[in-house]
C-alpha positions in Angstrom: 19.3 -110.5 -83.1 17.2 -108.1 -85.1 13.8 -107.3 -83.7 10.9 -108.2 -86.0 7.8 -106.0 -85.9 4.7 -107.9 -86.4 1.3 -106.6 -86.9 0.0 -103.0 -87.4 2.8 -101.3 -85.5 5.0 -101.2 -88.6 2.4 -99.8 -90.8 1.8 -96.1 -91.1 -1.7 -95.0 -92.1 -2.1 -92.8 -95.2 -3.4 -90.0 -92.9 -0.2 -90.2 -90.8 1.9 -90.2 -93.9 0.1 -87.2 -95.3 0.5 -85.4 -91.9 4.3 -86.2 -91.8 4.7 -85.0 -95.4 2.8 -81.7 -94.6 4.9 -81.1 -91.5 8.1 -81.8 -93.5 6.9 -79.5 -96.2 6.1 -76.8 -93.7 9.5 -77.1 -92.2 11.1 -76.8 -95.6 9.0 -73.7 -96.4 9.8 -72.1 -93.0 13.5 -72.7 -93.5 13.4 -71.5 -97.1 11.5 -68.3 -96.1 13.8 -67.6 -93.2 16.9 -68.1 -95.4 15.4 -65.9 -98.1 14.6 -63.2 -95.5 18.1 -63.3 -94.1 19.6 -63.1 -97.6 17.4 -60.1 -98.5 18.4 -58.4 -95.2 22.1 -59.0 -96.1 21.6 -57.6 -99.6 19.9 -54.5 -98.1 22.7 -54.0 -95.6 25.3 -54.5 -98.3 23.5 -51.8 -100.5 23.5 -49.4 -97.5 27.2 -50.0 -97.0 27.9 -49.4 -100.7 25.9 -46.2 -100.6 28.0 -44.6 -97.9 30.0 -41.6 -99.2 33.6 -42.3 -100.2 36.5 -40.7 -98.5 38.5 -38.1 -100.4 42.2 -38.6 -99.6 43.4 -36.2 -96.9 39.9 -34.7 -96.4 38.8 -34.7 -92.7 35.2 -33.8 -93.6 34.6 -36.8 -95.9 36.4 -39.0 -93.5 34.1 -37.9 -90.6 31.0 -38.4 -92.7 32.1 -42.0 -93.7 33.0 -42.8 -90.1 29.6 -41.6 -88.9 27.9 -43.7 -91.6 29.9 -46.8 -90.6 29.1 -46.2 -86.9 25.3 -45.9 -87.7 25.4 -49.1 -89.9 27.2 -51.1 -87.2 24.9 -49.9 -84.5 21.7 -50.5 -86.5 22.8 -54.0 -87.8 25.1 -55.5 -85.2 24.7 -59.1 -86.5 25.6 -59.1 -90.2 28.5 -60.2 -92.3 28.8 -56.6 -93.6 29.2 -55.4 -90.0 32.5 -57.2 -89.7 33.8 -55.5 -92.9 32.5 -52.2 -91.8 34.1 -52.6 -88.3 37.5 -53.2 -89.9 37.1 -50.2 -92.2 35.9 -48.1 -89.3 39.1 -49.0 -87.3 41.3 -48.1 -90.3 39.5 -44.8 -90.9 39.7 -44.0 -87.2 43.5 -44.4 -87.3 43.6 -42.2 -90.5 41.3 -39.7 -88.8 43.5 -39.4 -85.8 46.6 -39.0 -88.0 45.0 -36.3 -90.1 43.7 -34.5 -86.9 47.2 -34.4 -85.5 48.5 -33.2 -88.8 45.8 -30.5 -89.0 46.4 -29.3 -85.5 50.1 -29.2 -86.1 49.6 -27.1 -89.2 47.2 -24.8 -87.4 49.6 -24.2 -84.6 52.4 -23.5 -87.1 50.2 -21.0 -89.0 49.3 -19.4 -85.7 52.9 -19.1 -84.8 53.7 -17.6 -88.2 50.9 -15.1 -87.9 52.1 -14.2 -84.4 55.6 -13.6 -85.8 54.2 -11.4 -88.6 52.1 -9.5 -86.1 55.1 -8.9 -83.9 57.1 -7.8 -86.9 54.4 -5.4 -88.0 54.0 -4.0 -84.5 57.8 -3.5 -84.2 57.9 -1.7 -87.6 55.0 0.5 -86.5 56.7 1.3 -83.3 59.9 2.1 -85.1 58.1 4.3 -87.5 56.4 6.3 -84.7 59.8 6.7 -82.9 61.4 7.9 -86.1 58.6 10.4 -86.6 59.0 11.7 -83.0 62.7 12.1 -83.8 61.7 14.0 -87.0 63.1 11.4 -89.3 60.1 11.4 -91.6 61.7 9.5 -94.5 62.7 6.7 -92.1 59.3 6.8 -90.5 57.6 6.5 -93.9 59.8 3.5 -94.9 59.1 1.7 -91.6 55.4 2.3 -91.8 55.3 1.1 -95.4 57.1 -2.1 -94.4 54.7 -2.6 -91.5 51.8 -2.5 -94.0 53.6 -4.9 -96.4 53.5 -7.6 -93.7 50.5 -9.7 -94.7 48.0 -9.1 -91.9 44.6 -8.2 -93.4 42.9 -8.4 -90.0 45.5 -6.3 -88.2 43.7 -4.0 -85.9 46.3 -1.2 -86.3 46.3 -1.3 -90.1 43.9 1.6 -90.5 45.8 3.7 -88.0 49.2 3.0 -89.7 47.7 3.9 -93.1 46.5 7.2 -91.7 49.9 7.9 -90.1 51.6 7.0 -93.4 49.3 9.3 -95.4 50.0 12.2 -93.0 53.8 11.7 -93.2 53.7 11.4 -97.0 51.6 14.6 -97.2 54.1 16.4 -94.9 57.0 15.3 -97.0 55.2 16.4 -100.2 54.7 19.8 -98.7 58.4 20.1 -98.2 58.3 19.3 -94.5 61.5 18.6 -92.7 63.0 15.2 -92.5 66.3 13.5 -92.8 
């Protein structure tokens, strides 16, 4: 059976109604302000995310800059919808970074091996030229020293010495010096 309220208990005074209305209005304003602030924060974070430098395909430098920017964004704004997107991108870029780093190291080791091979070849030709000069085969020595200089080693520490030896042998041959 429903309860009937009699008397003044069911009535709300105009002061109480106004107070309830003002409290409800305050709650609405508070929620509205909070949601607006959160939206503005997300817009700001989204703009910062969009402003991060783009990655140039295959370029480790731009990849590192983007990764650093993503890490800073994630660290600074850990609770954001953009953070999840940035986290996924960071993971993908980290995988790409590791792949490029391995590729770069492999290419560097390969170049170092080629340079070592060229250096060995140049040293061998230099040694052969010197041996031929000791045996008085100045034409053979000249040819060996020329080949040593043709090996592409601009920073070879013996280049200057080989050039001087070659000039001396060529001068000797021009003067009609002996040789085979």
